[in-house]
N, C-alpha and C positions, 0 to 999 in steps of 0.2 A: 730639553726645549729646542726648536728648530731655529734656524738662523733667519735673519731678515728675507734672506732670498727664497728659503724654503718654506716659509710661514704659509703662503699660498702654494700649494701642489701646483706642479706643472703640468700642462694639458697633456692628454694622451698622445702617443706619436702621431695617430691618425688625425686628431685635430689639430695638432702642429703642421702636419703636411698639408693640410688645406690653407690653414692660416698664412704661412709662410709662401705656398705657391700663389694664393691670391695677391700678397703684396706684391710680388714682382709682376704681377700683371698691371699695378697701379704706380709702380716707382721704378727708377733706373737711379744709377749712381753717376757721380763725376767721372770714375775710373771707367765706365763703360762708355759714357758719351765721350771722352777723350778718346779712347781706344778706337771709337767708331768714326771720329773726325779724323784721326790720325790715318786711318786705312783709306781715306779720300773719297769714299762714296756713301756716306751715312743715308740710311733708309728711313731719315724721319726730318722733320723741320724742327730746327731749335729755336724757341721763343724766349726771350728775356722779357719778362712781363713787368718790368720796373720802369720807372719814368726815364723819359730821354735823356735828362742830366745824368742820372745815375748809369744810364748805359754808355754815354759818351766817356765818363770818367774811367770805365773799365767794364769789359764783359768778355763772355767766351766767345773766342774767335769763329765765326760764321753763325753767330746767333743774330737773330732779326729783332729788333725792338718792336713789340706790341704791347703796351700798357694793358695790363687785363680789363681795364674800363672800356678798351677800345675794341675789344673782340664782340663783333657782331657777324651776323650771317653774310650781310655785303661785303666785309672785308675778307671774310674766310673763303670765300668764292674765289680770290685771287691765288688760292694754292691749289695743288694738284688734287683732284679728287680721291678720296680714301687715303691721303697723307696720315702718317702718324704724326703727331705733335709731342714734343717733351717741352716741358716749360720750367723757368726757374725764376725765383726771385734772390732777394737778398741771403736769405738762409734759414735757419730754422726757428729764427724769432718774427719771421714774416709769413704772413699767410697770402701773400700775392700769388703764388703759383698755385696754391689751393683753390682760389678766386678764378684764376683763368682755366684750371682744369675743369671746374663746375660749368663755367661758360662753354666751354669747348666741347664737353660731353652733353650738355644741353642741346647743343646743336646737332648731336649726332656724330661728333668726330671722334676718333680714337685718340687718347691722351696718357702720357705717364708724365709724373713729376721727377726733376732731377733732384734728389734729396740732397740736402746741403746748401743748394744755390751757391751764388757767389762765394759764400764762406767756406762751403765745402770744396769749390773750385782751389780757392787759394790755400786750403789746408793742405791739399794734395800736392800743391807747389806747381800746378799749371800756368802757363802764362795766358795773359790777357791781351785783347785788341783794345784800343782806345778810337775815340771819335765816333761818326755817325756810320761807318762801314759795317757790315754792308749795307747798311741804311735801315729804313723803317718802311713799315706799309702803310700806306696813305690812310688817313683817317675817315675819308668820307666814302660813302656808298651804301 
């Protein structure tokens, strides 16, 4: 009798290669975001898509607060053309990052989710910024 792990057979190596390569096109993790920010020249825009109140309590340093419901074509024109966006929310129990990624992709913008969100950031032991800095994007436009 197979174990619970082996009850469903593993995918073929070719299928696994396609699957995991595709996932990396949709996701990044806290460690990679932290390393990119620490290098000083991130090649993405980091969006905290939670509420302004939660953002002010603690956020990834350098993240811009833009709640997922405020992502519109007009607002996104304020960012550099062809920018890669990395979005995060509270963590695995929250779908705000998925909603933000869906909106961004629907606007034709490249996007990845920082898996783990704030919970993952804390689990890695990384520092948080507090307050409204670097600020938030204006909601009108």
